[in-house]
N, C-alpha and C positions, 0 to 999 in steps of 0.2 A: 349615374344617372344620364349622361349623354352618350355614353357608349351603346345604351339598348334602345331600340326604336318603341318598344313597348314597356310599359311600367314593368318594375320588378318587385311586386307586393307580397309580402310574406305574413303580414298580420292582417286580420279580419277586419272589415270596416266597423264592426261593433266594437271590437277592442280599441279601436282608433277614438271612437265616439267617446268611450270610456275613460280614456287618457285626457282627450280633448276637454271633457266634462269637469276634470279637474284643474289641468293646467290653466285654463282661462281664468276662471274664478280666483285661483290662486296668484295669478297675475295682477289681477285687478286689485285684490286685498293688499299685496305686498306693494302695488304703486299708489294705493290710497295711503298706505302707511310712509311711504316715501317723498309725497307731496305735501308742499306747504299749504296748498288748497283742500287737500284729503280728498282729491278726485283722480279718478283713473280715465284718462282719455282712449278714445278707440285708436286715435293716430298715436299714441304711445305704444298701446297693445301692439297693433300691426306693425309699426316700426322696430319693436322689440322681436317680434316672431320673423320680420324681414333679415333682421340681424342673425338668426338663428339659421335660416334658410340660408343666407350667405355664407356663414362660416361651414356649412356642410358643402356648398359649392366650391368653397377657398380650399377645403380639404380634399375634396375628389379630383384623383390623380387621371382620371379619363377627361377631365375638361382642361384642355391645354390649349384652346384655339379660340378666337373671336365666336367661330361658327359653332363650337361646343357650347360656349357661353349663351349665345343665342337660342339653341336647340334646347339648353336647360331652362332657359325661362320660358321659352313656350310650353316645356311641360308643366312647370309650376303655374303658369297660369291656367292651363288644362286642368290641373289637380283643384285649383281654387274654385274655377267654374263648376266642375263636377260636384264639389261639396256645397256650394251654394245652390244649385239646381236641387240637388238631393234632399238638404234639409228645408228648401222651401216645399218641395213636392211631399215630404213627410208631415208637414205641419197641417193639421186637419182642417183649420179654418185661418183666416188673416187675422182674426182677433185672439187666436189661441196662443198660450205662451211659447215664445220661441226656442231653440234648443239651448241658445245660452241662458235665457231666463230658468228653463227647467234644470241647466246646469248648476245656475248660481243658488237655487232653493236647496238643490241636493247637497251642494258643498257646505251651505249654512247649516244643513240638519246634521251633517257629518261631524262639522266643528262643535256643534251643540252637544251632539251624543259623545265626544271625548271629552268636552269640559264636563260634564255632567258625571261622566267615570271618573276624572279626577278628582271631582267634590266628594263621590262617595267613597273614595280611597282615602281621604284627607281626615 
């Protein structure tokens, strides 16, 4: 990451959105199951995603100096801002369902379908 001045993207944004649309609702469901209050907070989700990012940085052999770390952190901020702006701009109106809400609905529909398939095979 820090060794290249421009992003090294190899996966389409649409594919990334498909993955995010599955990962975040799955994390939420998992955290609700782990929490004594049956609640998944945004702070817990963001902290876990930050852990994932930090593990990638820790493993990156190109990040060897504090400057490299600073550059990598700036890249991460740029990526987050890009997605926040893009998701906001893609939303038809402020009262339309967010990307996350649509993802949760899709995730629940997929789980219901899997459950129904299991019931029909039993």
